[in-house]
N, C-alpha and C positions, 0 to 999 in steps of 0.2 A: 335567669336565662331561659328556663323551661317555660316561664310565664310569657316571655316575649314571643317565643315560637308559637305557643298556643294562641296568643292574641293575633299574631299575623295570620295564622291558619283561619281563625274565625272571620277576620276582616276580609280575607280573600274569598271565603265561602259566601259571605254576605254580598260582596261586590259582584261575584260571579252570578249569584241568584238574581240580583237587581239587573244586571246586564242581560241575562236570559229573559227576564220578564219584559224588558224594553224591546228586545228583538222580536218577541212574539207579538207585541202590540204594533199597531200601524205606525205610530210615531217613531218607535225604535227602528223599524225597518228603513224608514226615510232617513233617519239619522245615520245609520250604518251605511246606507247607500251613498249618502252625501260624503261621508268620511272616506269611503272607498274611492269614489270618483275624484275627490280632492287629492287623495294619495296618488292615484294614477296620473292626474294632471301634474302634480309635483314631481313625480318620477320622470315624466316626459320632459319637463322643464330642466331638471337636473341633467338628464342624458343629453339634451340639446346643448347645454352649457359645456358639458364635458367634451362633446364633439367639437364645439367651437374652439375650446382651449387646445384640444389635440391638433386641430388644423393650424392654429397659430404657431404652435411649437414646431410642427413639421415645416411650415414656411420659414420660420426663424432658422431652423437647422439647415435647410436648403440654402438659405442666404449665406450662412456662415461657411458652408462647404464651398459655395461658389467663390466667395471672397478668398478663401484659403487657396483654391485652385488658381485664381488670378494672381495671388501673391507669389505662388510657386512659379508661374509662367513668367512673371515680371522680375523675379529675383535675378536671373542671369543678366537681364537688361540693366538692372540697377547696379550690379557689380561692374558691368562694362562702363556705365556712365561714371561711376566713382573712379575707376582706373583712368579714364580719359581726363577727368578733372585733375587727378594727381599729376598726370603727365603734362597737362597744360600748365599747371602751377610750376612744375619743375622747369619747363621751357621758358616761362615768363621770368622766372628767377634768373635763368642763365642770360636772357636777353637784357635784363636791367643791369647796367653797370653803375657801380657807385664810384663817383669821382671823389678825390680828396677834398675838393671845395665843398661838395654836398655834405660830406661827413663833418667838416668844420661848422657849416651852417647849422646842422642838426644838433651838434654839440653845444653851440652858442645859444640856440633857441632853448634847449633844455636847461642850460645853466641860468639863463635869464628868468625862466619860469620858477626855478628853485629859489631865486633871490627875492621874488615877489612874495 
């Protein structure tokens, strides 16, 4: 266990010294500059994506709220329409009179169908 820690320490020291040497040389500065510029560009792209997703979510939420408000406004109308439909059905039921002849025909038709 102690050997692993010591190995990691030396590996870190060697990598740190190599990085410092690269930064001091001209190529190292170019490399670091390129990495930093790439990182900034990546950060800008990520922030732009996040902003786009945020706007999409806000649009979706506004749409859902609008639909909910419309549903609340239309709910009383829907109840009125349903009540009118029930009343119409009841009135239609009262208007239709079933004669004994019609009952016999419907009974005969259903018994003929059962026999087939």
